[in-house]
N, C-alpha and C positions, 0 to 999 in steps of 0.2 A: 754201809751207807755213808756217803761223804756229804759234807755240808759245804755249801758255797760260802766263801769268805764274805763278810759283810762289807759293803762298799758305802763310803760316806757320801751322803747326798748334799749337794750344795744348797745353801739357804737361798730361797728364791728372792729376787729383788722385789720389794714391796712397792707397788705403785702408790702415788699420792692419793690419799683417801680423804674426802671431805668430812666424813663422820669422825675419823680418827684425828684429823686436824682440829676440828671444832671442839672435840673432847679435850684435847691437849690445851687449847686456848682457854677453855672454861676452867680447867684445873689450875692453870697459872693465875688466872684472875681471882679465883677463890683464895689462893695463897696470898696474893697481893692485898686482898681485902683485909687480911689480918695483920698487915704490916703498915701501920699508919705513917711511919717515918719514910718509907719508900714512896708512898703515895704523895706525901708532902714534898719530897724531893722532886718528883715528877711534875706535879701540878702547880706548886706554889713558888718554888725557887725561881723559875724563869720569869714569873710575874713580879716577884720581889726585885729581881735584878733590873727589870725594865723600869719599875718605879724609882729605884735608886738612880739609874742612869738619867731618867727624866729630870730629877732634881739636882743631879750633878751639873747638868747643862741648863739649869733654870734660867740663867741670864742669856742663853744662846739657843733658842728653840730650833733654829735652822740646823745647828750641829746635831741636836737630838734627832731631827728628821733624817739626816744623812746617815747617822750611825745606828739609830734605833731600828730602822727597817732591816739592816743587815743582821744585827744581833737577834732580831725576831726569828731568824732562821738558824742562827748559830747556837743559841741557848738550848733549843730542843734537841739538836744533834748531840750536844755534849752530855746533857742529862740522860738521854736515852742510851747513849753509848755506855756510860758508867753503870747504870742500873741493869741493863741487859747483860753486860759482860759478867758482872758479879752474880746476878741471879742464875745464869746458866752454869757458871763455875760451881756455884753452891749445889746445884742439882747433881753435878758429877762427883764432887768430893763427898757428898752425903750418901752416894750409892743409888740415889733415885734414878739417875739416868740409865744406869746399868739394868735396873729392874724394868724400866719402861721399855728399853730396847730388846729385852728378852720376851716381851709380849708382841702381839701382832701390830707393832708400831715401827714404821721405818724412820730413817733419819730425816727424810724429806717431810714426813708428817710432823716430826718433832720441831724441826726448824720452822715450818709453815705455821704450826700452832703457836710457837713463841712469837713469830712475826705478827700473827693475827691478834694475839693478846696485847702485846705492847703497841701494836698499831692502833688498837682501840683506845688505849690510854694516850697515844700520840695525837689522835683526833681531838680528844678533850683538852689536852695540854695546849695544842696549837690554837684551838678555838678560844681558850681563856686568854692566852698571851696576845693574840691578834686583837680580840675584842677590847682588852684592857688598853693596848697601845693606841688603837685608832679612836675609840669612843670615850675613853676616860683620860688618857694622857695626852691627847691632842696630836698624835702622830699625823702629819700632813702628807698624804700620798695622792698623787695625781690619778693613778689607776684604781681599779676596784679592790677593796679590802678582801674580797673573796679570792683574788689571785695571790695576795699576801698569804692568806690561809693555806692555799694550795702548796706554795713553796715551803712554808713552815712545816706542813704535814710531811712532804717528801723528805725534808731535812731530818725530821724525827725518825722516819722509817729508815733513812740511810744510817743514822746513829744506831738504831736497833740492829741493822744488818752488820755493821762494823763490830758492835759489841758481841754478837753471836759468833762472829768469825774469830776475833782475837781471844775469846774465852778458851778456844781449843789449844792455845799455846801457853796458857797460864797454869801454874800448879797451885796457886793460892789466890785469895782475894786481893792480897797486897800486890801480887804480881799483875793481876788484872788491872788494878789502878795504875801501875807503873807503865802500862801500855799507852796511857793517855798522852804523856809527853811525846811518845814516838809517833802516835797515829793522829792526834788532834792538834797539838801545838804547831807543828810545821804548816798544817793547812790553815790554822788561824792566822799565822804570820804572813802567809803568802796569798791569802784569798782576796786581797784588795781592800780589806777593812781599814788599814792604817795608811795606806798610800796606793794610788792607782797601780795596777799590775804593769801597765805600759811604762811606768817610770822606774821599775825595778831593774836590777842588773839582768842582762839578757838570759843568763843561765837560770836565774831564779824565776824569771818570767816564763821560761820554757817549762820549768818544773810546775809552776802554778797552773799551767794549761792542762795538766793531766790530773789535777786534784779536784775532786767533786765539790768541795766547799767553795771553790772559786766560782763555780757555775751557780751555786745556791745564792751567793752574794750578788752575782751579776743579775740573776733573776729577780731578786728583791729590788735592785736598783732600776731595772726595767719598769717594774710596777710603780716605783717612786716617781719616775719622770715621764711616763707615757700613759695616756688615757686609755689606749686600746692595747689588746694583746699583740705584741710584735713577734716577728719571726725569730728574733734573738731570744725572746722569752720562751718560746716553744722549744727552741734548741736547748736552752739552759735546763728547763724542767725535764726534758727527755734524757739529757745526760745524767742528771741526778737520779731519776727513776731507774735508768739503765744500770748505773753503778750500784744502786741498792739491790736490784735483782741479781746482778753478777756476784756481789759479795754474799748474798743469801745462798746462792748455788755453791760458792766456795765453802761457806760455813757448813752446809750439808755434807760436802765431800770430806772435810777435815774433822767432822764431829767424832769424838772418841767416847767410848763408854765410861771410862774412868780416867782420873788423873794419875799419872805415874808418880 
């Protein structure tokens, strides 16, 4: 009697599941609940930076209006980038990620779960920072504060997506932090915060045109100067949202079980 040689079966690609995604998000939120320092970094630091900025320009409220609206979108992006990249890397180095992916949990479920968990925190963070800036620090905006909140939320989600993506290329938490100068600082310098992008060197202006933070700042400025939602504002938030979705997809594609 002869036996047929065993053939390896390919692991089926798991489709995105709402139940697995929400379970992952709930697990991440439970972990964060026991980490008060991370919660403080996410929720309080952007607010403290806005308060500091307000009184740095205490004698020039107009300057605070011009810069504060832009930073209202930049601060959430930076904090979400830092926390998400480090948290995801910690999952990999501790072996948690490898155990999770051995279960009926696909990469898309994991990335979507993290995005949902940190997106929930991003909503709280953006609401706190926007409410503080508009109703307590006197940020004078022509448009609706709800539009400011929308841009701040999209910026925070973009920071989450970037953090998930770059964590795949870091071998330690220190390396994850080192990605900040490479990913965040060029966007910060070229986004139009310090000088209008149209006044930059043509090469730098062309580079700024493909950086998502540029459109986040442009969107904030549209709310700052226009009473109604403009076509430029819609374009800006669409680009920021599209970049966030694209980076999330890249994060799922590059996600590894463990750090080499």
